N, C-alpha and C positions, 0 to 999 in steps of 0.2 A: 207703719211706724207711728209711735206716739209723739204728739206735738205738745211742747211745754212752753208756756209764757213765763219769762222771768222778769219781774218788775223790781228794779234795783237802781238806785241813783249813784252808788259808789262804783266808779269804773273798775277798780281792782276786784271788788266782790263780784261784779257782773262778769268780768272775764273768767274768774275762777269757776263760778257756777255754770256758765255757758260751756266752757271747755270741758268740765267734768261730764255734763249731761251729753255733750256731743260724743265724747269718748265712750259713754255708755250706750250710744246708738240712738239717742233721741233727736228729733227735729226740734230746734230751739229758736224762739224769737225773744229778743230782749227789748224791754221798754224802760226808759230812763225815768219816767214819771207816770202818775196816775192818768193824766189826760191821754198820753200816748197808749197806755195799756187799754183804756176803755175803747179807743179807736180800733186797736188791733182785734179786740174781742168782737167787735161788730163785723169784722172782715174775715176772720179766721176762726175755725173751730179748734179749740184747744182741749187736750185731755186733762191738763193740770195747769194751775197757776201757782207759781212760787212768788209770794208777795212780801216785799220788805215793808214792815209796818211803820218804819220811821222815815217817811218820805216828806220832802218839803212841799209846800203849797197844798196838795191834796194828800192827806195821810192815808195809810193803809186801811184804817178803819172805815173811812169814807168810801174808798174804792170797793172794799168788801161789801159795804151796805148797798152801793149802787149795783154791783154784780148780783147780789142775792135778791134784790128787788125786781130784777129783770127776769121774767119767766124763761127766756131763752138761755139764761146762764145760771139760774138758781141751783141747779144740780151739779154744776161744774165744781170739782174739788179745788179748793184754794188752801194752800199751806202757808202759814205765817212764817216769815223769816225776820229775825231781829237780833241785834247784838245786845240789846238792853233787857236781858232776861231777868225778871224779878219773880219772886214767889207769887203764884197765882196767875201769871201771864198766860200760860198754856190753857188753863181753864177759861180765862177771859176771852181768848181768841176763839176757842171752840164754841163757847156760848154765843159769840158774835156771828158764827157761821163758818169758821175755818174747819177744814177736815183734820188739821193737826198743826204742829209747830216744829220748826227746825231752828236751833239757835246758831248764831254766828259768834265766833268764827266757825266756818264749816269744818267738821271733822271728816276728812276725805275717806276714812275707812267706814264711817257710818252713814255717809250721805247717800250712796247708791241704794242700800236696803231701805232707808227712810223714804226715798222718792218712790221706789217700787211699791211699797205698801199702799201708797195713795193712788196708784194707777190701777189697782186691782178692782 
């Protein structure tokens, strides 16, 4: 079973994403901030990280940088999640090291195939 880490500070968004992923059959761990996410990554091997890019204290870009600078996690796919989609964001996140980008609010019809493409 694939294990996905969801890093999201909004409780409603977290609940939606976790519930959907569990219905799809994935094992899911949720982290409310970057510090918690980085601790989980030290303890658990994940197949994918869905990372909210607009987190307080330690933003998604800093978390991504820390993950990609660690040889143990450098190849782990990280997908950016953000509600503030602007022109060029997808390219910027991919250039920073993300495997891709999913915008919020989550489209429940497109979410499953989007996640599956990053797990291949």
